[in-house]
CHARMM internal coordinates of N, CA and C (Angstrom, degrees):
IC EDIT
DIST 1 N 1 CA 1.4509
DIST 1 CA 1 C 1.5257
ANGL 1 N 1 CA 1 C 111.06
DIST 1 C 2 N 1.3185
ANGL 1 CA 1 C 2 N 117.18
DIHE 1 N 1 CA 1 C 2 N -40.14
DIST 2 N 2 CA 1.4629
ANGL 1 C 2 N 2 CA 120.54
DIHE 1 CA 1 C 2 N 2 CA 179.34
DIST 2 CA 2 C 1.5129
ANGL 2 N 2 CA 2 C 111.96
DIHE 1 C 2 N 2 CA 2 C -60.18
DIST 2 C 3 N 1.3275
ANGL 2 CA 2 C 3 N 116.59
DIHE 2 N 2 CA 2 C 3 N -33.39
DIST 3 N 3 CA 1.4601
ANGL 2 C 3 N 3 CA 120.84
DIHE 2 CA 2 C 3 N 3 CA 178.69
DIST 3 CA 3 C 1.5278
ANGL 3 N 3 CA 3 C 110.52
DIHE 2 C 3 N 3 CA 3 C -66.79
DIST 3 C 4 N 1.3272
ANGL 3 CA 3 C 4 N 116.68
DIHE 3 N 3 CA 3 C 4 N -39.19
DIST 4 N 4 CA 1.4688
ANGL 3 C 4 N 4 CA 120.89
DIHE 3 CA 3 C 4 N 4 CA 178.29
DIST 4 CA 4 C 1.5207
ANGL 4 N 4 CA 4 C 111.52
DIHE 3 C 4 N 4 CA 4 C -65.57
DIST 4 C 5 N 1.3361
ANGL 4 CA 4 C 5 N 116.16
DIHE 4 N 4 CA 4 C 5 N -38.69
DIST 5 N 5 CA 1.4683
ANGL 4 C 5 N 5 CA 120.17
DIHE 4 CA 4 C 5 N 5 CA 179.38
DIST 5 CA 5 C 1.5189
ANGL 5 N 5 CA 5 C 109.65
DIHE 4 C 5 N 5 CA 5 C -65.11
DIST 5 C 6 N 1.3131
ANGL 5 CA 5 C 6 N 117.95
DIHE 5 N 5 CA 5 C 6 N -43.53
DIST 6 N 6 CA 1.4640
ANGL 5 C 6 N 6 CA 120.93
DIHE 5 CA 5 C 6 N 6 CA 179.54
DIST 6 CA 6 C 1.5280
ANGL 6 N 6 CA 6 C 111.13
DIHE 5 C 6 N 6 CA 6 C -64.16
DIST 6 C 7 N 1.3290
ANGL 6 CA 6 C 7 N 116.07
DIHE 6 N 6 CA 6 C 7 N -39.19
DIST 7 N 7 CA 1.4656
ANGL 6 C 7 N 7 CA 119.96
DIHE 6 CA 6 C 7 N 7 CA 177.50
DIST 7 CA 7 C 1.5335
ANGL 7 N 7 CA 7 C 110.35
DIHE 6 C 7 N 7 CA 7 C -64.62
DIST 7 C 8 N 1.3319
ANGL 7 CA 7 C 8 N 116.69
DIHE 7 N 7 CA 7 C 8 N -41.69
DIST 8 N 8 CA 1.4686
ANGL 7 C 8 N 8 CA 120.99
DIHE 7 CA 7 C 8 N 8 CA 178.89
DIST 8 CA 8 C 1.5242
ANGL 8 N 8 CA 8 C 110.66
DIHE 7 C 8 N 8 CA 8 C -64.64
DIST 8 C 9 N 1.3324
ANGL 8 CA 8 C 9 N 117.76
DIHE 8 N 8 CA 8 C 9 N -40.99
DIST 9 N 9 CA 1.4673
ANGL 8 C 9 N 9 CA 121.04
DIHE 8 CA 8 C 9 N 9 CA 178.54
DIST 9 CA 9 C 1.5330
ANGL 9 N 9 CA 9 C 110.97
DIHE 8 C 9 N 9 CA 9 C -65.34
DIST 9 C 10 N 1.3264
ANGL 9 CA 9 C 10 N 116.32
DIHE 9 N 9 CA 9 C 10 N -35.74
DIST 10 N 10 CA 1.4642
ANGL 9 C 10 N 10 CA 119.90
DIHE 9 CA 9 C 10 N 10 CA 177.75
DIST 10 CA 10 C 1.5239
ANGL 10 N 10 CA 10 C 110.84
DIHE 9 C 10 N 10 CA 10 C -64.31
DIST 10 C 11 N 1.3211
ANGL 10 CA 10 C 11 N 116.49
DIHE 10 N 10 CA 10 C 11 N -45.00
DIST 11 N 11 CA 1.4715
ANGL 10 C 11 N 11 CA 120.77
DIHE 10 CA 10 C 11 N 11 CA 178.38
DIST 11 CA 11 C 1.5246
ANGL 11 N 11 CA 11 C 110.48
DIHE 10 C 11 N 11 CA 11 C -64.53
DIST 11 C 12 N 1.3332
ANGL 11 CA 11 C 12 N 116.78
DIHE 11 N 11 CA 11 C 12 N -43.07
DIST 12 N 12 CA 1.4585
ANGL 11 C 12 N 12 CA 120.86
DIHE 11 CA 11 C 12 N 12 CA 179.57
DIST 12 CA 12 C 1.5248
ANGL 12 N 12 CA 12 C 110.74
DIHE 11 C 12 N 12 CA 12 C -63.25
DIST 12 C 13 N 1.3215
ANGL 12 CA 12 C 13 N 117.20
DIHE 12 N 12 CA 12 C 13 N -40.78
DIST 13 N 13 CA 1.4621
ANGL 12 C 13 N 13 CA 120.82
DIHE 12 CA 12 C 13 N 13 CA 178.82
DIST 13 CA 13 C 1.5162
ANGL 13 N 13 CA 13 C 112.06
DIHE 12 C 13 N 13 CA 13 C -63.04
DIST 13 C 14 N 1.3266
ANGL 13 CA 13 C 14 N 116.81
DIHE 13 N 13 CA 13 C 14 N -41.66
DIST 14 N 14 CA 1.4691
ANGL 13 C 14 N 14 CA 120.34
DIHE 13 CA 13 C 14 N 14 CA 177.63
DIST 14 CA 14 C 1.5268
ANGL 14 N 14 CA 14 C 110.73
DIHE 13 C 14 N 14 CA 14 C -63.92
DIST 14 C 15 N 1.3232
ANGL 14 CA 14 C 15 N 116.59
DIHE 14 N 14 CA 14 C 15 N -40.42
DIST 15 N 15 CA 1.4648
ANGL 14 C 15 N 15 CA 120.48
DIHE 14 CA 14 C 15 N 15 CA 179.60
DIST 15 CA 15 C 1.5210
ANGL 15 N 15 CA 15 C 111.88
DIHE 14 C 15 N 15 CA 15 C -65.32
DIST 15 C 16 N 1.3220
ANGL 15 CA 15 C 16 N 116.23
DIHE 15 N 15 CA 15 C 16 N -43.33
DIST 16 N 16 CA 1.4662
ANGL 15 C 16 N 16 CA 120.02
DIHE 15 CA 15 C 16 N 16 CA 179.51
DIST 16 CA 16 C 1.5230
ANGL 16 N 16 CA 16 C 110.90
DIHE 15 C 16 N 16 CA 16 C -66.67
DIST 16 C 17 N 1.3289
ANGL 16 CA 16 C 17 N 116.72
DIHE 16 N 16 CA 16 C 17 N -38.65
DIST 17 N 17 CA 1.4668
ANGL 16 C 17 N 17 CA 120.15
DIHE 16 CA 16 C 17 N 17 CA 178.38
DIST 17 CA 17 C 1.5259
ANGL 17 N 17 CA 17 C 110.81
DIHE 16 C 17 N 17 CA 17 C -64.91
DIST 17 C 18 N 1.3246
ANGL 17 CA 17 C 18 N 116.93
DIHE 17 N 17 CA 17 C 18 N -40.59
DIST 18 N 18 CA 1.4636
ANGL 17 C 18 N 18 CA 119.12
DIHE 17 CA 17 C 18 N 18 CA -179.81
DIST 18 CA 18 C 1.5276
ANGL 18 N 18 CA 18 C 111.31
DIHE 17 C 18 N 18 CA 18 C -67.69
DIST 18 C 19 N 1.3275
ANGL 18 CA 18 C 19 N 117.79
DIHE 18 N 18 CA 18 C 19 N -36.77
DIST 19 N 19 CA 1.4653
ANGL 18 C 19 N 19 CA 120.81
DIHE 18 CA 18 C 19 N 19 CA 176.14
DIST 19 CA 19 C 1.5221
ANGL 19 N 19 CA 19 C 110.12
DIHE 18 C 19 N 19 CA 19 C -63.50
DIST 19 C 20 N 1.3308
ANGL 19 CA 19 C 20 N 116.89
DIHE 19 N 19 CA 19 C 20 N -42.76
DIST 20 N 20 CA 1.4593
ANGL 19 C 20 N 20 CA 122.10
DIHE 19 CA 19 C 20 N 20 CA 178.50
DIST 20 CA 20 C 1.5250
ANGL 20 N 20 CA 20 C 110.70
DIHE 19 C 20 N 20 CA 20 C -60.35
DIST 20 C 21 N 1.3317
ANGL 20 CA 20 C 21 N 116.82
DIHE 20 N 20 CA 20 C 21 N -44.04
DIST 21 N 21 CA 1.4671
ANGL 20 C 21 N 21 CA 121.12
DIHE 20 CA 20 C 21 N 21 CA 179.66
DIST 21 CA 21 C 1.5296
ANGL 21 N 21 CA 21 C 110.74
DIHE 20 C 21 N 21 CA 21 C -64.05
DIST 21 C 22 N 1.3203
ANGL 21 CA 21 C 22 N 117.54
DIHE 21 N 21 CA 21 C 22 N -41.23
DIST 22 N 22 CA 1.4668
ANGL 21 C 22 N 22 CA 120.88
DIHE 21 CA 21 C 22 N 22 CA 179.62
DIST 22 CA 22 C 1.5271
ANGL 22 N 22 CA 22 C 110.81
DIHE 21 C 22 N 22 CA 22 C -64.99
DIST 22 C 23 N 1.3248
ANGL 22 CA 22 C 23 N 117.40
DIHE 22 N 22 CA 22 C 23 N -40.73
DIST 23 N 23 CA 1.4658
ANGL 22 C 23 N 23 CA 120.33
DIHE 22 CA 22 C 23 N 23 CA 178.51
DIST 23 CA 23 C 1.5266
ANGL 23 N 23 CA 23 C 110.47
DIHE 22 C 23 N 23 CA 23 C -62.70
DIST 23 C 24 N 1.3289
ANGL 23 CA 23 C 24 N 117.24
DIHE 23 N 23 CA 23 C 24 N -43.13
DIST 24 N 24 CA 1.4719
ANGL 23 C 24 N 24 CA 120.31
DIHE 23 CA 23 C 24 N 24 CA 178.06
DIST 24 CA 24 C 1.5267
ANGL 24 N 24 CA 24 C 110.11
DIHE 23 C 24 N 24 CA 24 C -63.83
DIST 24 C 25 N 1.3207
ANGL 24 CA 24 C 25 N 117.37
DIHE 24 N 24 CA 24 C 25 N -42.50
DIST 25 N 25 CA 1.4586
ANGL 24 C 25 N 25 CA 121.31
DIHE 24 CA 24 C 25 N 25 CA 179.30
DIST 25 CA 25 C 1.5274
ANGL 25 N 25 CA 25 C 111.24
DIHE 24 C 25 N 25 CA 25 C -61.17
DIST 25 C 26 N 1.3230
ANGL 25 CA 25 C 26 N 117.57
DIHE 25 N 25 CA 25 C 26 N -45.48
DIST 26 N 26 CA 1.4652
ANGL 25 C 26 N 26 CA 121.02
DIHE 25 CA 25 C 26 N 26 CA 178.24
DIST 26 CA 26 C 1.5256
ANGL 26 N 26 CA 26 C 111.42
DIHE 25 C 26 N 26 CA 26 C -63.14
DIST 26 C 27 N 1.3308
ANGL 26 CA 26 C 27 N 117.06
DIHE 26 N 26 CA 26 C 27 N -39.36
DIST 27 N 27 CA 1.4619
ANGL 26 C 27 N 27 CA 120.77
DIHE 26 CA 26 C 27 N 27 CA 178.15
DIST 27 CA 27 C 1.5193
ANGL 27 N 27 CA 27 C 110.56
DIHE 26 C 27 N 27 CA 27 C -61.69
DIST 27 C 28 N 1.3244
ANGL 27 CA 27 C 28 N 116.91
DIHE 27 N 27 CA 27 C 28 N -44.55
DIST 28 N 28 CA 1.4640
ANGL 27 C 28 N 28 CA 120.43
DIHE 27 CA 27 C 28 N 28 CA 179.35
DIST 28 CA 28 C 1.5301
ANGL 28 N 28 CA 28 C 111.61
DIHE 27 C 28 N 28 CA 28 C -64.50
DIST 28 C 29 N 1.3244
ANGL 28 CA 28 C 29 N 117.27
DIHE 28 N 28 CA 28 C 29 N -39.31
DIST 29 N 29 CA 1.4663
ANGL 28 C 29 N 29 CA 120.59
DIHE 28 CA 28 C 29 N 29 CA 178.65
DIST 29 CA 29 C 1.5251
ANGL 29 N 29 CA 29 C 110.70
DIHE 28 C 29 N 29 CA 29 C -63.83
DIST 29 C 30 N 1.3285
ANGL 29 CA 29 C 30 N 116.78
DIHE 29 N 29 CA 29 C 30 N -42.90
DIST 30 N 30 CA 1.4699
ANGL 29 C 30 N 30 CA 120.32
DIHE 29 CA 29 C 30 N 30 CA 179.55
DIST 30 CA 30 C 1.5261
ANGL 30 N 30 CA 30 C 110.43
DIHE 29 C 30 N 30 CA 30 C -64.94
DIST 30 C 31 N 1.3305
ANGL 30 CA 30 C 31 N 117.15
DIHE 30 N 30 CA 30 C 31 N -41.16
DIST 31 N 31 CA 1.4636
ANGL 30 C 31 N 31 CA 120.04
DIHE 30 CA 30 C 31 N 31 CA 178.71
DIST 31 CA 31 C 1.5271
ANGL 31 N 31 CA 31 C 110.69
DIHE 30 C 31 N 31 CA 31 C -64.34
DIST 31 C 32 N 1.3257
ANGL 31 CA 31 C 32 N 117.58
DIHE 31 N 31 CA 31 C 32 N -39.68
DIST 32 N 32 CA 1.4591
ANGL 31 C 32 N 32 CA 121.62
DIHE 31 CA 31 C 32 N 32 CA 178.21
DIST 32 CA 32 C 1.5258
ANGL 32 N 32 CA 32 C 110.80
DIHE 31 C 32 N 32 CA 32 C -64.90
DIST 32 C 33 N 1.3364
ANGL 32 CA 32 C 33 N 116.78
DIHE 32 N 32 CA 32 C 33 N -42.41
DIST 33 N 33 CA 1.4657
ANGL 32 C 33 N 33 CA 120.21
DIHE 32 CA 32 C 33 N 33 CA 178.46
DIST 33 CA 33 C 1.5239
ANGL 33 N 33 CA 33 C 111.02
DIHE 32 C 33 N 33 CA 33 C -63.85
DIST 33 C 34 N 1.3237
ANGL 33 CA 33 C 34 N 117.35
DIHE 33 N 33 CA 33 C 34 N -37.26
DIST 34 N 34 CA 1.4653
ANGL 33 C 34 N 34 CA 120.84
DIHE 33 CA 33 C 34 N 34 CA 178.64
DIST 34 CA 34 C 1.5241
ANGL 34 N 34 CA 34 C 110.27
DIHE 33 C 34 N 34 CA 34 C -65.20
DIST 34 C 35 N 1.3307
ANGL 34 CA 34 C 35 N 117.28
DIHE 34 N 34 CA 34 C 35 N -41.19
DIST 35 N 35 CA 1.4646
ANGL 34 C 35 N 35 CA 119.73
DIHE 34 CA 34 C 35 N 35 CA 178.47
DIST 35 CA 35 C 1.5240
ANGL 35 N 35 CA 35 C 111.26
DIHE 34 C 35 N 35 CA 35 C -66.02
DIST 35 C 36 N 1.3272
ANGL 35 CA 35 C 36 N 117.43
DIHE 35 N 35 CA 35 C 36 N -40.43
DIST 36 N 36 CA 1.4630
ANGL 35 C 36 N 36 CA 120.71
DIHE 35 CA 35 C 36 N 36 CA 179.10
DIST 36 CA 36 C 1.5299
ANGL 36 N 36 CA 36 C 109.77
DIHE 35 C 36 N 36 CA 36 C -63.74
DIST 36 C 37 N 1.3180
ANGL 36 CA 36 C 37 N 117.35
DIHE 36 N 36 CA 36 C 37 N -44.33
DIST 37 N 37 CA 1.4582
ANGL 36 C 37 N 37 CA 120.80
DIHE 36 CA 36 C 37 N 37 CA 178.54
DIST 37 CA 37 C 1.5100
ANGL 37 N 37 CA 37 C 112.22
DIHE 36 C 37 N 37 CA 37 C -64.80
DIST 37 C 38 N 1.3084
ANGL 37 CA 37 C 38 N 116.54
DIHE 37 N 37 CA 37 C 38 N -37.00
DIST 38 N 38 CA 1.4529
ANGL 37 C 38 N 38 CA 121.38
DIHE 37 CA 37 C 38 N 38 CA 179.35
DIST 38 CA 38 C 1.5242
ANGL 38 N 38 CA 38 C 110.79
DIHE 37 C 38 N 38 CA 38 C -65.73
DIST 38 C 39 N 1.3267
ANGL 38 CA 38 C 39 N 117.36
DIHE 38 N 38 CA 38 C 39 N -43.06
DIST 39 N 39 CA 1.4631
ANGL 38 C 39 N 39 CA 120.64
DIHE 38 CA 38 C 39 N 39 CA -178.67
DIST 39 CA 39 C 1.5294
ANGL 39 N 39 CA 39 C 111.01
DIHE 38 C 39 N 39 CA 39 C -70.56
DIST 39 C 40 N 1.3381
ANGL 39 CA 39 C 40 N 117.67
DIHE 39 N 39 CA 39 C 40 N -36.29
DIST 40 N 40 CA 1.4622
ANGL 39 C 40 N 40 CA 118.84
DIHE 39 CA 39 C 40 N 40 CA 179.27
DIST 40 CA 40 C 1.5292
ANGL 40 N 40 CA 40 C 110.82
DIHE 39 C 40 N 40 CA 40 C -71.68
DIST 40 C 41 N 1.3258
ANGL 40 CA 40 C 41 N 117.53
DIHE 40 N 40 CA 40 C 41 N -31.82
DIST 41 N 41 CA 1.4597
ANGL 40 C 41 N 41 CA 120.83
DIHE 40 CA 40 C 41 N 41 CA 176.90
DIST 41 CA 41 C 1.5231
ANGL 41 N 41 CA 41 C 110.41
DIHE 40 C 41 N 41 CA 41 C -68.04
DIST 41 C 42 N 1.3153
ANGL 41 CA 41 C 42 N 117.37
DIHE 41 N 41 CA 41 C 42 N -40.23
DIST 42 N 42 CA 1.4607
ANGL 41 C 42 N 42 CA 120.97
DIHE 41 CA 41 C 42 N 42 CA 178.96
DIST 42 CA 42 C 1.5209
ANGL 42 N 42 CA 42 C 110.77
DIHE 41 C 42 N 42 CA 42 C -65.36
DIST 42 C 43 N 1.3252
ANGL 42 CA 42 C 43 N 117.30
DIHE 42 N 42 CA 42 C 43 N -42.36
DIST 43 N 43 CA 1.4649
ANGL 42 C 43 N 43 CA 119.97
DIHE 42 CA 42 C 43 N 43 CA -178.54
DIST 43 CA 43 C 1.5300
ANGL 43 N 43 CA 43 C 110.42
DIHE 42 C 43 N 43 CA 43 C -68.05
DIST 43 C 44 N 1.3217
ANGL 43 CA 43 C 44 N 117.94
DIHE 43 N 43 CA 43 C 44 N -36.43
DIST 44 N 44 CA 1.4647
ANGL 43 C 44 N 44 CA 120.41
DIHE 43 CA 43 C 44 N 44 CA 177.11
DIST 44 CA 44 C 1.5244
ANGL 44 N 44 CA 44 C 110.44
DIHE 43 C 44 N 44 CA 44 C -67.22
DIST 44 C 45 N 1.3257
ANGL 44 CA 44 C 45 N 117.10
DIHE 44 N 44 CA 44 C 45 N -38.54
DIST 45 N 45 CA 1.4593
ANGL 44 C 45 N 45 CA 121.14
DIHE 44 CA 44 C 45 N 45 CA 179.09
DIST 45 CA 45 C 1.5170
ANGL 45 N 45 CA 45 C 111.62
DIHE 44 C 45 N 45 CA 45 C -65.52
DIST 45 C 46 N 1.3150
ANGL 45 CA 45 C 46 N 117.97
DIHE 45 N 45 CA 45 C 46 N -37.28
DIST 46 N 46 CA 1.4576
ANGL 45 C 46 N 46 CA 121.34
DIHE 45 CA 45 C 46 N 46 CA 178.80
DIST 46 CA 46 C 1.5179
ANGL 46 N 46 CA 46 C 110.61
DIHE 45 C 46 N 46 CA 46 C -68.69
DIST 46 C 47 N 1.3212
ANGL 46 CA 46 C 47 N 118.06
DIHE 46 N 46 CA 46 C 47 N -36.86
DIST 47 N 47 CA 1.4630
ANGL 46 C 47 N 47 CA 120.71
DIHE 46 CA 46 C 47 N 47 CA -179.81
DIST 47 CA 47 C 1.5215
ANGL 47 N 47 CA 47 C 110.97
DIHE 46 C 47 N 47 CA 47 C -69.03
DIST 47 C 48 N 1.3167
ANGL 47 CA 47 C 48 N 118.73
DIHE 47 N 47 CA 47 C 48 N -32.55
DIST 48 N 48 CA 1.4615
ANGL 47 C 48 N 48 CA 121.26
DIHE 47 CA 47 C 48 N 48 CA -179.51
DIST 48 CA 48 C 1.5196
ANGL 48 N 48 CA 48 C 112.37
DIHE 47 C 48 N 48 CA 48 C -73.89
DIST 48 C 49 N 1.3357
ANGL 48 CA 48 C 49 N 117.34
DIHE 48 N 48 CA 48 C 49 N -26.92
DIST 49 N 49 CA 1.4516
ANGL 48 C 49 N 49 CA 120.30
DIHE 48 CA 48 C 49 N 49 CA -178.40
DIST 49 CA 49 C 1.5123
ANGL 49 N 49 CA 49 C 112.61
DIHE 48 C 49 N 49 CA 49 C -77.22
DIST 49 C 50 N 1.3161
ANGL 49 CA 49 C 50 N 118.06
DIHE 49 N 49 CA 49 C 50 N -24.44
DIST 50 N 50 CA 1.4691
ANGL 49 C 50 N 50 CA 121.09
DIHE 49 CA 49 C 50 N 50 CA -176.31
DIST 50 CA 50 C 1.4942
ANGL 50 N 50 CA 50 C 113.31
DIHE 49 C 50 N 50 CA 50 C -74.25
END
COOR INIT
IC SEED 1 N 1 CA 1 C
IC BUILD
């Protein structure tokens, strides 16, 4: 039984780690999209002022 528990904890640990990695990846993608939108908004604003 102890072997089954250790195997289950190993699977659970891998699942939790993969969820953590996906959350970090999504956070980085959102931050990158915000920077891209911010830079395109600034460039559009500069073109309208000229």
